[in-house]
C-alpha positions in Angstrom: -14.6 -14.3 -1.2 -16.7 -11.3 -0.6 -15.5 -7.9 -2.0 -17.1 -4.5 -1.6 -16.1 -1.9 -4.0 -17.1 1.8 -3.4 -17.3 4.6 -6.0 -18.6 8.0 -6.4 -16.5 9.9 -4.0 -14.9 13.4 -4.9 -14.6 16.9 -4.1 -17.6 19.4 -3.9 -18.3 22.6 -2.6 -20.6 23.0 0.6 -24.2 22.5 -0.4 -23.3 20.3 -3.2 -24.3 16.6 -3.7 -22.6 13.2 -4.3 -23.9 9.8 -4.7 -21.8 6.9 -3.5 -22.3 3.3 -4.8 -21.0 0.1 -3.5 -21.0 -3.1 -5.4 -20.7 -6.4 -3.4 -19.4 -9.4 -5.2 -19.3 -13.0 -3.7 -21.9 -11.8 -1.4 -25.1 -13.4 -2.4 -24.5 -16.5 -0.2 -22.6 -14.7 2.5 -25.0 -11.9 3.4 -24.9 -10.1 6.7 -27.9 -8.7 8.4 -27.1 -5.2 7.6 -25.2 -3.2 4.8 -24.3 0.4 5.3 -22.1 3.4 5.1 -19.4 4.4 7.5 -17.0 7.4 7.5 -13.8 8.1 9.1 -12.2 11.5 9.4 -8.4 12.0 10.2 -7.9 11.4 13.9 -11.4 10.2 14.5 -13.0 6.7 14.9 -14.9 5.2 12.1 -18.6 6.0 12.5 -21.6 4.4 10.9 -24.0 6.9 9.2 -26.6 4.8 7.6 -27.5 1.2 7.4 -30.0 -0.8 5.8 -31.4 -4.1 7.1 -31.2 -7.1 4.6 -34.5 -8.4 3.2 -36.3 -5.3 4.4 -36.5 -1.5 3.6 -35.6 -0.6 7.2 -32.9 2.0 7.5 -31.0 3.5 10.2 -29.6 7.0 9.9 -27.4 9.1 12.1 -29.0 12.3 13.4 -26.1 14.4 11.9 -27.0 13.4 8.4 -30.6 12.7 8.6 -32.7 14.7 6.1 -29.5 15.1 4.0 -28.4 11.5 3.3 -30.4 8.7 2.0 -29.3 5.1 1.8 -30.9 2.7 -0.6 -30.2 -0.8 -2.2 -30.9 -2.7 -5.5 -33.5 -5.5 -5.5 -30.6 -8.1 -5.4 -29.2 -6.4 -2.1 -25.7 -6.6 -3.6 -25.4 -2.8 -4.4 -26.1 0.0 -2.0 -26.1 3.7 -2.6 -25.8 6.8 -0.4 -27.2 9.9 -1.8 -25.7 12.9 0.0 -27.2 16.3 -0.4 -26.5 19.6 1.3 -23.0 18.5 2.0 -21.0 20.3 4.7 -17.3 20.6 5.3 -17.7 18.5 8.4 -19.0 15.6 6.2 -15.3 15.5 4.8 -14.1 11.9 5.5 -13.2 8.6 3.8 -16.5 6.8 3.4 -16.6 3.0 3.6 -19.1 0.4 2.5 -19.6 -2.5 5.0 -21.7 -5.5 5.7 -22.3 -6.3 9.4 -24.3 -8.5 11.6 -24.4 -6.4 14.7 -24.0 -2.7 15.7 -24.4 -0.4 18.6 -25.8 3.1 18.5 -23.8 5.3 20.9 -24.9 8.6 22.6 -23.3 10.6 19.8 -26.0 9.2 17.3 -23.6 7.2 15.1 -23.5 3.4 14.8 -20.5 1.3 15.6 -20.0 -2.2 14.4 -19.7 -5.2 16.7 -18.0 -8.5 16.1 -15.0 -9.3 13.9 -16.5 -11.0 10.9 -17.6 -7.9 9.0 -16.9 -7.1 5.4 -15.4 -3.8 4.4 -14.7 -1.9 1.3 -11.5 0.1 0.7 -13.2 3.4 0.9 -13.8 6.5 -1.2 -12.7 9.9 -0.2 -15.3 12.7 0.0 -14.0 16.3 0.5 -16.4 19.3 1.0 -15.0 22.7 0.8 -16.4 25.7 2.3 
């Protein structure tokens, strides 16, 4: 059974930094094509902000966080990270780690998962105060 467990969330002031981690267990033989980070603010749809393609170093990052957020993974591709710098109040959301095979980039610049057989973590809260 695949489990994704996030850590590293918290409360920071605007301009601060946080580093999120996601450890995947039971994942080595059940890999998806992409792992990534999604976030969901109250009343909003869950949006993908950064994805990394398995077996490569190819990344996809939403325009609104490009230059501030960086996704990376370990060599085993069972742990991914999200380094978040220059945080803004609008970055406040619950952040989820996910493994997906397909996604769509919409006109708002965010990524949205497709299909039903995706893996999701429980999420970690990030709160940025002004």
